[in-house]
All heavy atoms as a GROMACS GRO file, in nm:
protein
  508
    1LYS      N    1  -2.020   1.184   2.383
    1LYS     CA    2  -2.060   1.178   2.522
    1LYS      C    3  -1.962   1.086   2.597
    1LYS      O    4  -1.936   0.974   2.554
    1LYS     CB    5  -2.202   1.123   2.532
    1LYS     CG    6  -2.254   1.118   2.671
    1LYS     CD    7  -2.399   1.071   2.673
    1LYS     CE    8  -2.447   1.065   2.815
    1LYS     NZ    9  -2.585   1.021   2.824
    2ASN      N   10  -1.914   1.135   2.708
    2ASN     CA   11  -1.820   1.061   2.793
    2ASN      C   12  -1.693   1.018   2.720
    2ASN      O   13  -1.633   0.916   2.754
    2ASN     CB   14  -1.887   0.939   2.856
    2ASN     CG   15  -2.000   0.979   2.948
    2ASN    OD1   16  -1.989   1.075   3.020
    2ASN    ND2   17  -2.109   0.905   2.942
    3ALA      N   18  -1.652   1.093   2.619
    3ALA     CA   19  -1.529   1.060   2.546
    3ALA      C   20  -1.408   1.109   2.626
    3ALA      O   21  -1.410   1.218   2.682
    3ALA     CB   22  -1.530   1.125   2.409
    4PRO      N   23  -1.301   1.030   2.631
    4PRO     CA   24  -1.183   1.071   2.706
    4PRO      C   25  -1.089   1.160   2.625
    4PRO      O   26  -0.978   1.186   2.667
    4PRO     CB   27  -1.116   0.937   2.739
    4PRO     CG   28  -1.152   0.851   2.623
    4PRO     CD   29  -1.292   0.892   2.584
    5TYR      N   30  -1.133   1.206   2.507
    5TYR     CA   31  -1.046   1.286   2.421
    5TYR      C   32  -1.106   1.425   2.397
    5TYR      O   33  -1.227   1.441   2.388
    5TYR     CB   34  -1.028   1.219   2.285
    5TYR     CG   35  -0.973   1.080   2.296
    5TYR    CD1   36  -1.053   0.971   2.268
    5TYR    CD2   37  -0.841   1.057   2.333
    5TYR    CE1   38  -1.004   0.842   2.279
    5TYR    CE2   39  -0.790   0.929   2.343
    5TYR     CZ   40  -0.872   0.822   2.317
    5TYR     OH   41  -0.822   0.695   2.327
    6VAL      N   42  -1.016   1.523   2.384
    6VAL     CA   43  -1.054   1.659   2.350
    6VAL      C   44  -0.964   1.703   2.236
    6VAL      O   45  -0.842   1.686   2.242
    6VAL     CB   46  -1.035   1.755   2.470
    6VAL    CG1   47  -1.064   1.899   2.431
    6VAL    CG2   48  -1.121   1.712   2.587
    7TRP      N   49  -1.024   1.758   2.132
    7TRP     CA   50  -0.948   1.812   2.019
    7TRP      C   51  -0.929   1.961   2.040
    7TRP      O   52  -1.024   2.033   2.072
    7TRP     CB   53  -1.022   1.785   1.888
    7TRP     CG   54  -1.018   1.642   1.850
    7TRP    CD1   55  -1.105   1.544   1.888
    7TRP    CD2   56  -0.920   1.578   1.769
    7TRP    NE1   57  -1.067   1.424   1.836
    7TRP    CE2   58  -0.954   1.441   1.761
    7TRP    CE3   59  -0.807   1.622   1.702
    7TRP    CZ2   60  -0.879   1.350   1.688
    7TRP    CZ3   61  -0.733   1.531   1.629
    7TRP    CH2   62  -0.768   1.397   1.623
    8VAL      N   63  -0.805   2.008   2.023
    8VAL     CA   64  -0.770   2.148   2.044
    8VAL      C   65  -0.707   2.202   1.916
    8VAL      O   66  -0.616   2.141   1.860
    8VAL     CB   67  -0.668   2.162   2.161
    8VAL    CG1   68  -0.625   2.306   2.178
    8VAL    CG2   69  -0.728   2.106   2.289
    9LYS      N   70  -0.758   2.317   1.871
    9LYS     CA   71  -0.703   2.381   1.752
    9LYS      C   72  -0.567   2.441   1.785
    9LYS      O   73  -0.549   2.501   1.891
    9LYS     CB   74  -0.798   2.490   1.702
    9LYS     CG   75  -0.755   2.551   1.570
    9LYS     CD   76  -0.874   2.606   1.496
    9LYS     CE   77  -0.838   2.664   1.363
    9LYS     NZ   78  -0.767   2.576   1.274
   10THR      N   79  -0.473   2.423   1.696
   10THR     CA   80  -0.340   2.480   1.718
   10THR      C   81  -0.344   2.631   1.688
   10THR      O   82  -0.433   2.679   1.617
   10THR     CB   83  -0.236   2.412   1.627
   10THR    OG1   84  -0.269   2.435   1.491
   10THR    CG2   85  -0.227   2.263   1.655
   11PRO      N   86  -0.248   2.705   1.741
   11PRO     CA   87  -0.242   2.848   1.709
   11PRO      C   88  -0.227   2.870   1.558
   11PRO      O   89  -0.172   2.785   1.487
   11PRO     CB   90  -0.118   2.897   1.784
   11PRO     CG   91  -0.100   2.798   1.895
   11PRO     CD   92  -0.145   2.666   1.837
   12GLN      N   93  -0.274   2.984   1.513
   12GLN     CA   94  -0.268   3.021   1.370
   12GLN      C   95  -0.126   3.000   1.316
   12GLN      O   96  -0.029   3.049   1.375
   12GLN     CB   97  -0.309   3.168   1.355
   12GLN     CG   98  -0.307   3.219   1.214
   12GLN     CD   99  -0.425   3.170   1.132
   12GLN    OE1  100  -0.528   3.134   1.185
   12GLN    NE2  101  -0.408   3.169   1.002
   13GLY      N  102  -0.115   2.926   1.208
   13GLY     CA  103   0.013   2.906   1.141
   13GLY      C  104   0.103   2.800   1.203
   13GLY      O  105   0.216   2.783   1.158
   14VAL      N  106   0.056   2.730   1.305
   14VAL     CA  107   0.137   2.628   1.372
   14VAL      C  108   0.082   2.490   1.335
   14VAL      O  109  -0.037   2.464   1.352
   14VAL     CB  110   0.137   2.646   1.525
   14VAL    CG1  111   0.219   2.537   1.593
   14VAL    CG2  112   0.187   2.784   1.564
   15SER      N  113   0.168   2.404   1.283
   15SER     CA  114   0.125   2.269   1.245
   15SER      C  115   0.098   2.186   1.370
   15SER      O  116   0.140   2.222   1.481
   15SER     CB  117   0.233   2.200   1.161
   15SER     OG  118   0.345   2.169   1.243
   16SER      N  119   0.031   2.075   1.350
   16SER     CA  120   0.003   1.987   1.464
   16SER      C  121   0.134   1.932   1.522
   16SER      O  122   0.147   1.920   1.644
   16SER     CB  123  -0.094   1.875   1.427
   16SER     OG  124  -0.046   1.796   1.322
   17TRP      N  125   0.230   1.900   1.437
   17TRP     CA  126   0.360   1.853   1.488
   17TRP      C  127   0.435   1.965   1.558
   17TRP      O  128   0.501   1.944   1.660
   17TRP     CB  129   0.447   1.795   1.376
   17TRP     CG  130   0.421   1.651   1.353
   17TRP    CD1  131   0.363   1.595   1.243
   17TRP    CD2  132   0.451   1.542   1.440
   17TRP    NE1  133   0.355   1.460   1.257
   17TRP    CE2  134   0.409   1.423   1.377
   17TRP    CE3  135   0.509   1.532   1.566
   17TRP    CZ2  136   0.423   1.298   1.436
   17TRP    CZ3  137   0.523   1.408   1.624
   17TRP    CH2  138   0.480   1.292   1.559
   18GLY      N  139   0.426   2.088   1.506
   18GLY     CA  140   0.491   2.203   1.569
   18GLY      C  141   0.434   2.229   1.707
   18GLY      O  142   0.508   2.257   1.803
   19PHE      N  143   0.302   2.219   1.719
   19PHE     CA  144   0.239   2.241   1.849
   19PHE      C  145   0.271   2.127   1.945
   19PHE      O  146   0.294   2.150   2.064
   19PHE     CB  147   0.088   2.259   1.832
   19PHE     CG  148   0.022   2.320   1.951
   19PHE    CD1  149   0.060   2.444   1.998
   19PHE    CD2  150  -0.081   2.254   2.015
   19PHE    CE1  151  -0.002   2.502   2.109
   19PHE    CE2  152  -0.144   2.310   2.126
   19PHE     CZ  153  -0.104   2.434   2.173
   20PHE      N  154   0.277   2.006   1.894
   20PHE     CA  155   0.322   1.890   1.975
   20PHE      C  156   0.458   1.920   2.036
   20PHE      O  157   0.478   1.903   2.157
   20PHE     CB  158   0.330   1.765   1.886
   20PHE     CG  159   0.408   1.652   1.947
   20PHE    CD1  160   0.347   1.562   2.032
   20PHE    CD2  161   0.543   1.637   1.920
   20PHE    CE1  162   0.419   1.457   2.089
   20PHE    CE2  163   0.616   1.534   1.976
   20PHE     CZ  164   0.553   1.444   2.060
   21ASP      N  165   0.552   1.966   1.954
   21ASP     CA  166   0.687   1.997   2.003
   21ASP      C  167   0.685   2.105   2.110
   21ASP      O  168   0.754   2.094   2.212
   21ASP     CB  169   0.777   2.042   1.888
   21ASP     CG  170   0.815   1.930   1.794
   21ASP    OD1  171   0.811   1.812   1.835
   21ASP    OD2  172   0.848   1.960   1.676
   22THR      N  173   0.605   2.209   2.089
   22THR     CA  174   0.598   2.320   2.184
   22THR      C  175   0.540   2.274   2.317
   22THR      O  176   0.594   2.306   2.424
   22THR     CB  177   0.513   2.434   2.126
   22THR    OG1  178   0.574   2.482   2.006
   22THR    CG2  179   0.499   2.550   2.225
   23VAL      N  180   0.429   2.201   2.312
   23VAL     CA  181   0.365   2.155   2.436
   23VAL      C  182   0.458   2.061   2.513
   23VAL      O  183   0.470   2.069   2.635
   23VAL     CB  184   0.229   2.088   2.406
   23VAL    CG1  185   0.169   2.025   2.530
   23VAL    CG2  186   0.132   2.190   2.346
   24LEU      N  187   0.527   1.973   2.440
   24LEU     CA  188   0.619   1.882   2.506
   24LEU      C  189   0.733   1.958   2.573
   24LEU      O  190   0.765   1.934   2.689
   24LEU     CB  191   0.674   1.781   2.405
   24LEU     CG  192   0.770   1.676   2.461
   24LEU    CD1  193   0.703   1.592   2.570
   24LEU    CD2  194   0.820   1.586   2.348
   25ALA      N  195   0.792   2.053   2.501
   25ALA     CA  196   0.907   2.128   2.554
   25ALA      C  197   0.867   2.222   2.668
   25ALA      O  198   0.939   2.231   2.768
   25ALA     CB  199   0.973   2.207   2.442
   26GLU      N  200   0.754   2.290   2.655
   26GLU     CA  201   0.717   2.392   2.753
   26GLU      C  202   0.637   2.338   2.871
   26GLU      O  203   0.642   2.394   2.980
   26GLU     CB  204   0.639   2.504   2.686
   26GLU     CG  205   0.723   2.584   2.589
   26GLU     CD  206   0.649   2.704   2.531
   26GLU    OE1  207   0.544   2.744   2.586
   26GLU    OE2  208   0.697   2.756   2.429
   27CYS      N  209   0.560   2.230   2.849
   27CYS     CA  210   0.470   2.181   2.953
   27CYS      C  211   0.503   2.040   3.000
   27CYS      O  212   0.445   1.993   3.097
   27CYS     CB  213   0.325   2.180   2.903
   27CYS     SG  214   0.265   2.338   2.848
   28ASN      N  215   0.592   1.972   2.926
   28ASN     CA  216   0.623   1.832   2.956
   28ASN      C  217   0.496   1.746   2.949
   28ASN      O  218   0.473   1.661   3.034
   28ASN     CB  219   0.692   1.818   3.091
   28ASN     CG  220   0.768   1.690   3.104
   28ASN    OD1  221   0.818   1.635   3.006
   28ASN    ND2  222   0.778   1.637   3.225
   29ILE      N  223   0.413   1.776   2.848
   29ILE     CA  224   0.289   1.702   2.823
   29ILE      C  225   0.295   1.646   2.681
   29ILE      O  226   0.335   1.716   2.588
   29ILE     CB  227   0.165   1.794   2.835
   29ILE    CG1  228   0.153   1.850   2.975
   29ILE    CG2  229   0.038   1.720   2.795
   29ILE    CD1  230   0.046   1.958   2.988
   30VAL      N  231   0.256   1.520   2.666
   30VAL     CA  232   0.250   1.459   2.534
   30VAL      C  233   0.107   1.469   2.483
   30VAL      O  234   0.013   1.425   2.551
   30VAL     CB  235   0.295   1.311   2.538
   30VAL    CG1  236   0.277   1.246   2.403
   30VAL    CG2  237   0.439   1.301   2.584
   31VAL      N  238   0.090   1.531   2.368
   31VAL     CA  239  -0.040   1.536   2.299
   31VAL      C  240  -0.024   1.457   2.170
   31VAL      O  241   0.086   1.420   2.131
   31VAL     CB  242  -0.083   1.682   2.270
   31VAL    CG1  243  -0.102   1.760   2.399
   31VAL    CG2  244   0.015   1.754   2.180
   32THR      N  245  -0.133   1.431   2.101
   32THR     CA  246  -0.128   1.357   1.976
   32THR      C  247  -0.149   1.454   1.860
   32THR      O  248  -0.254   1.519   1.853
   32THR     CB  249  -0.236   1.248   1.972
   32THR    OG1  250  -0.222   1.165   2.087
   32THR    CG2  251  -0.226   1.165   1.846
   33PRO      N  252  -0.050   1.466   1.769
   33PRO     CA  253  -0.068   1.554   1.653
   33PRO      C  254  -0.184   1.505   1.567
   33PRO      O  255  -0.193   1.387   1.535
   33PRO     CB  256   0.064   1.543   1.578
   33PRO     CG  257   0.162   1.492   1.678
   33PRO     CD  258   0.083   1.406   1.771
   34GLY      N  259  -0.272   1.596   1.530
   34GLY     CA  260  -0.390   1.560   1.452
   34GLY      C  261  -0.359   1.501   1.316
   34GLY      O  262  -0.435   1.420   1.265
   35ILE      N  263  -0.247   1.540   1.257
   35ILE     CA  264  -0.213   1.489   1.124
   35ILE      C  265  -0.201   1.337   1.124
   35ILE      O  266  -0.221   1.272   1.021
   35ILE     CB  267  -0.084   1.556   1.070
   35ILE    CG1  268  -0.064   1.527   0.922
   35ILE    CG2  269   0.037   1.514   1.149
   35ILE    CD1  270  -0.166   1.588   0.831
   36GLY      N  271  -0.176   1.278   1.239
   36GLY     CA  272  -0.169   1.132   1.249
   36GLY      C  273  -0.302   1.064   1.219
   36GLY      O  274  -0.307   0.943   1.196
   37PHE      N  275  -0.411   1.142   1.217
   37PHE     CA  276  -0.543   1.089   1.187
   37PHE      C  277  -0.587   1.121   1.044
   37PHE      O  278  -0.701   1.101   1.006
   37PHE     CB  279  -0.647   1.144   1.286
   37PHE     CG  280  -0.618   1.102   1.427
   37PHE    CD1  281  -0.541   1.180   1.510
   37PHE    CD2  282  -0.665   0.980   1.475
   37PHE    CE1  283  -0.512   1.140   1.640
   37PHE    CE2  284  -0.636   0.939   1.604
   37PHE     CZ  285  -0.560   1.019   1.686
   38GLY      N  286  -0.494   1.176   0.965
   38GLY     CA  287  -0.523   1.210   0.827
   38GLY      C  288  -0.519   1.361   0.806
   38GLY      O  289  -0.506   1.438   0.902
   39PRO      N  290  -0.531   1.403   0.680
   39PRO     CA  291  -0.519   1.545   0.648
   39PRO      C  292  -0.620   1.634   0.721
   39PRO      O  293  -0.589   1.749   0.753
   39PRO     CB  294  -0.544   1.551   0.496
   39PRO     CG  295  -0.532   1.412   0.447
   39PRO     CD  296  -0.553   1.320   0.562
   40GLY      N  297  -0.738   1.582   0.752
   40GLY     CA  298  -0.838   1.661   0.823
   40GLY      C  299  -0.799   1.693   0.966
   40GLY      O  300  -0.853   1.784   1.027
   41GLY      N  301  -0.702   1.620   1.020
   41GLY     CA  302  -0.658   1.643   1.156
   41GLY      C  303  -0.551   1.749   1.170
   41GLY      O  304  -0.519   1.793   1.280
   42GLU      N  305  -0.495   1.791   1.055
   42GLU     CA  306  -0.392   1.894   1.060
   42GLU      C  307  -0.451   2.023   1.118
   42GLU      O  308  -0.563   2.061   1.087
   42GLU     CB  309  -0.333   1.922   0.922
   42GLU     CG  310  -0.221   2.024   0.922
   42GLU     CD  311  -0.110   1.991   1.021
   42GLU    OE1  312  -0.039   1.892   1.001
   42GLU    OE2  313  -0.096   2.065   1.121
   43GLY      N  314  -0.373   2.089   1.204
   43GLY     CA  315  -0.419   2.211   1.268
   43GLY      C  316  -0.484   2.185   1.403
   43GLY      O  317  -0.533   2.277   1.467
   44TYR      N  318  -0.479   2.059   1.447
   44TYR     CA  319  -0.537   2.020   1.576
   44TYR      C  320  -0.443   1.924   1.646
   44TYR      O  321  -0.362   1.856   1.583
   44TYR     CB  322  -0.672   1.949   1.558
   44TYR     CG  323  -0.778   2.037   1.500
   44TYR    CD1  324  -0.792   2.048   1.362
   44TYR    CD2  325  -0.864   2.109   1.582
   44TYR    CE1  326  -0.891   2.130   1.307
   44TYR    CE2  327  -0.963   2.190   1.529
   44TYR     CZ  328  -0.975   2.201   1.392
   44TYR     OH  329  -1.071   2.282   1.338
   45VAL      N  330  -0.455   1.917   1.778
   45VAL     CA  331  -0.393   1.811   1.857
   45VAL      C  332  -0.503   1.748   1.941
   45VAL      O  333  -0.605   1.809   1.968
   45VAL     CB  334  -0.278   1.861   1.948
   45VAL    CG1  335  -0.162   1.913   1.866
   45VAL    CG2  336  -0.326   1.966   2.047
   46ARG      N  337  -0.480   1.624   1.979
   46ARG     CA  338  -0.577   1.553   2.061
   46ARG      C  339  -0.520   1.535   2.202
   46ARG      O  340  -0.408   1.489   2.219
   46ARG     CB  341  -0.609   1.417   2.000
   46ARG     CG  342  -0.728   1.348   2.070
   46ARG     CD  343  -0.759   1.217   2.007
   46ARG     NE  344  -0.662   1.116   2.053
   46ARG     CZ  345  -0.673   0.987   2.029
   46ARG    NH1  346  -0.772   0.941   1.956
   46ARG    NH2  347  -0.583   0.903   2.074
   47LEU      N  348  -0.601   1.572   2.300
   47LEU     CA  349  -0.566   1.552   2.440
   47LEU      C  350  -0.646   1.434   2.492
   47LEU      O  351  -0.757   1.409   2.446
   47LEU     CB  352  -0.602   1.676   2.523
   47LEU     CG  353  -0.548   1.810   2.476
   47LEU    CD1  354  -0.602   1.922   2.565
   47LEU    CD2  355  -0.398   1.811   2.472
   48SER      N  356  -0.589   1.364   2.587
   48SER     CA  357  -0.656   1.247   2.644
   48SER      C  358  -0.661   1.260   2.796
   48SER      O  359  -0.567   1.309   2.858
   48SER     CB  360  -0.580   1.120   2.608
   48SER     OG  361  -0.629   1.011   2.680
   49SER      N  362  -0.770   1.213   2.854
   49SER     CA  363  -0.780   1.212   3.000
   49SER      C  364  -0.785   1.068   3.051
   49SER      O  365  -0.854   1.037   3.147
   49SER     CB  366  -0.906   1.288   3.045
   49SER     OG  367  -1.021   1.224   2.995
   50LEU      N  368  -0.709   0.981   2.986
   50LEU     CA  369  -0.710   0.840   3.024
   50LEU      C  370  -0.625   0.811   3.148
   50LEU      O  371  -0.632   0.704   3.203
   50LEU     CB  372  -0.663   0.753   2.908
   50LEU     CG  373  -0.760   0.747   2.790
   50LEU    CD1  374  -0.698   0.671   2.673
   50LEU    CD2  375  -0.892   0.685   2.829
   51GLY      N  376  -0.546   0.909   3.192
   51GLY     CA  377  -0.467   0.890   3.313
   51GLY      C  378  -0.552   0.913   3.437
   51GLY      O  379  -0.674   0.924   3.430
   52SER      N  380  -0.486   0.925   3.549
   52SER     CA  381  -0.559   0.951   3.673
   52SER      C  382  -0.615   1.093   3.671
   52SER      O  383  -0.568   1.180   3.598
   52SER     CB  384  -0.466   0.935   3.794
   52SER     OG  385  -0.373   1.042   3.798
   53ARG      N  386  -0.716   1.116   3.752
   53ARG     CA  387  -0.776   1.250   3.762
   53ARG      C  388  -0.670   1.352   3.804
   53ARG      O  389  -0.663   1.462   3.749
   53ARG     CB  390  -0.892   1.248   3.860
   53ARG     CG  391  -0.960   1.383   3.873
   53ARG     CD  392  -1.075   1.382   3.972
   53ARG     NE  393  -1.137   1.512   3.975
   53ARG     CZ  394  -1.248   1.544   3.910
   53ARG    NH1  395  -1.310   1.454   3.838
   53ARG    NH2  396  -1.297   1.665   3.916
   54GLU      N  397  -0.588   1.317   3.901
   54GLU     CA  398  -0.486   1.407   3.951
   54GLU      C  399  -0.385   1.443   3.842
   54GLU      O  400  -0.347   1.559   3.827
   54GLU     CB  401  -0.412   1.346   4.071
   54GLU     CG  402  -0.499   1.327   4.193
   54GLU     CD  403  -0.590   1.204   4.187
   54GLU    OE1  404  -0.564   1.109   4.107
   54GLU    OE2  405  -0.690   1.202   4.260
   55ASP      N  406  -0.341   1.345   3.764
   55ASP     CA  407  -0.246   1.372   3.655
   55ASP      C  408  -0.310   1.458   3.547
   55ASP      O  409  -0.245   1.548   3.492
   55ASP     CB  410  -0.197   1.240   3.593
   55ASP     CG  411  -0.101   1.166   3.684
   55ASP    OD1  412  -0.053   1.224   3.784
   55ASP    OD2  413  -0.074   1.047   3.656
   56THR      N  414  -0.436   1.433   3.517
   56THR     CA  415  -0.506   1.512   3.416
   56THR      C  416  -0.520   1.657   3.462
   56THR      O  417  -0.496   1.751   3.384
   56THR     CB  418  -0.645   1.451   3.385
   56THR    OG1  419  -0.625   1.317   3.337
   56THR    CG2  420  -0.720   1.531   3.282
   57GLU      N  421  -0.557   1.678   3.587
   57GLU     CA  422  -0.569   1.813   3.641
   57GLU      C  423  -0.435   1.886   3.640
   57GLU      O  424  -0.428   2.004   3.604
   57GLU     CB  425  -0.628   1.810   3.781
   57GLU     CG  426  -0.775   1.773   3.783
   57GLU     CD  427  -0.831   1.752   3.922
   57GLU    OE1  428  -0.754   1.747   4.021
   57GLU    OE2  429  -0.955   1.740   3.932
   58GLU      N  430  -0.328   1.816   3.677
   58GLU     CA  431  -0.194   1.876   3.675
   58GLU      C  432  -0.155   1.914   3.533
   58GLU      O  433  -0.103   2.023   3.509
   58GLU     CB  434  -0.093   1.777   3.734
   58GLU     CG  435   0.053   1.817   3.714
   58GLU     CD  436   0.093   1.943   3.790
   58GLU    OE1  437   0.030   1.977   3.891
   58GLU    OE2  438   0.190   2.009   3.746
   59ALA      N  439  -0.180   1.826   3.438
   59ALA     CA  440  -0.147   1.855   3.298
   59ALA      C  441  -0.224   1.977   3.248
   59ALA      O  442  -0.168   2.064   3.180
   59ALA     CB  443  -0.176   1.734   3.211
   60MET      N  444  -0.350   1.989   3.283
   60MET     CA  445  -0.430   2.103   3.239
   60MET      C  446  -0.383   2.234   3.302
   60MET      O  447  -0.384   2.338   3.238
   60MET     CB  448  -0.578   2.080   3.268
   60MET     CG  449  -0.643   1.975   3.180
   60MET     SD  450  -0.637   2.012   3.001
   60MET     CE  451  -0.484   1.933   2.950
   61GLU      N  452  -0.337   2.227   3.426
   61GLU     CA  453  -0.281   2.349   3.489
   61GLU      C  454  -0.156   2.394   3.414
   61GLU      O  455  -0.138   2.512   3.388
   61GLU     CB  456  -0.250   2.324   3.637
   61GLU     CG  457  -0.373   2.318   3.724
   61GLU     CD  458  -0.459   2.443   3.715
   61GLU    OE1  459  -0.405   2.556   3.719
   61GLU    OE2  460  -0.582   2.428   3.703
   62ARG      N  461  -0.069   2.300   3.379
   62ARG     CA  462   0.052   2.335   3.302
   62ARG      C  463   0.015   2.388   3.165
   62ARG      O  464   0.074   2.485   3.118
   62ARG     CB  465   0.140   2.211   3.286
   62ARG     CG  466   0.211   2.173   3.411
   62ARG     CD  467   0.316   2.069   3.379
   62ARG     NE  468   0.289   1.949   3.457
   62ARG     CZ  469   0.332   1.830   3.426
   62ARG    NH1  470   0.400   1.810   3.316
   62ARG    NH2  471   0.305   1.728   3.503
   63PHE      N  472  -0.084   2.325   3.101
   63PHE     CA  473  -0.126   2.366   2.966
   63PHE      C  474  -0.184   2.507   2.970
   63PHE      O  475  -0.155   2.589   2.883
   63PHE     CB  476  -0.229   2.265   2.916
   63PHE     CG  477  -0.261   2.276   2.769
   63PHE    CD1  478  -0.170   2.234   2.673
   63PHE    CD2  479  -0.382   2.329   2.727
   63PHE    CE1  480  -0.200   2.245   2.538
   63PHE    CE2  481  -0.412   2.339   2.593
   63PHE     CZ  482  -0.321   2.296   2.498
   64LYS      N  483  -0.263   2.539   3.071
   64LYS     CA  484  -0.324   2.673   3.082
   64LYS      C  485  -0.219   2.782   3.099
   64LYS      O  486  -0.238   2.894   3.053
   64LYS     CB  487  -0.422   2.678   3.199
   64LYS     CG  488  -0.551   2.607   3.173
   64LYS     CD  489  -0.660   2.635   3.276
   64LYS     CE  490  -0.623   2.602   3.416
   64LYS     NZ  491  -0.736   2.612   3.512
   65LYS      N  492  -0.106   2.749   3.163
   65LYS     CA  493   0.000   2.849   3.187
   65LYS      C  494   0.082   2.876   3.062
   65LYS      O  495   0.156   2.973   3.057
   65LYS     CB  496   0.091   2.802   3.299
   65LYS     CG  497   0.024   2.805   3.435
   65LYS     CD  498   0.115   2.751   3.542
   65LYS     CE  499   0.043   2.748   3.677
   65LYS     NZ  500   0.127   2.689   3.782
   66MET      N  501   0.071   2.789   2.963
   66MET     CA  502   0.152   2.801   2.843
   66MET      C  503   0.117   2.925   2.763
   66MET      O  504   0.028   2.971   2.728
   66MET     CB  505   0.136   2.677   2.755
   66MET     CG  506   0.231   2.674   2.640
   66MET     SD  507   0.216   2.520   2.550
   66MET     CE  508   0.105   2.572   2.422
   0.00000   0.00000   0.00000
């Protein structure tokens, strides 16, 4: 409840680091590779909404276009 983080499953066959690279290159957004939280995090990335509302909305618009 009220957590500033969202976990997103990576596309089939794409590692969390691979998806990190893709999102950074295509959207200019930094996400956190799930593997950094241990083996159970592999296959996911973590998004954060700790920035301003405007920056978060802009990032989500870029992410949706990907």
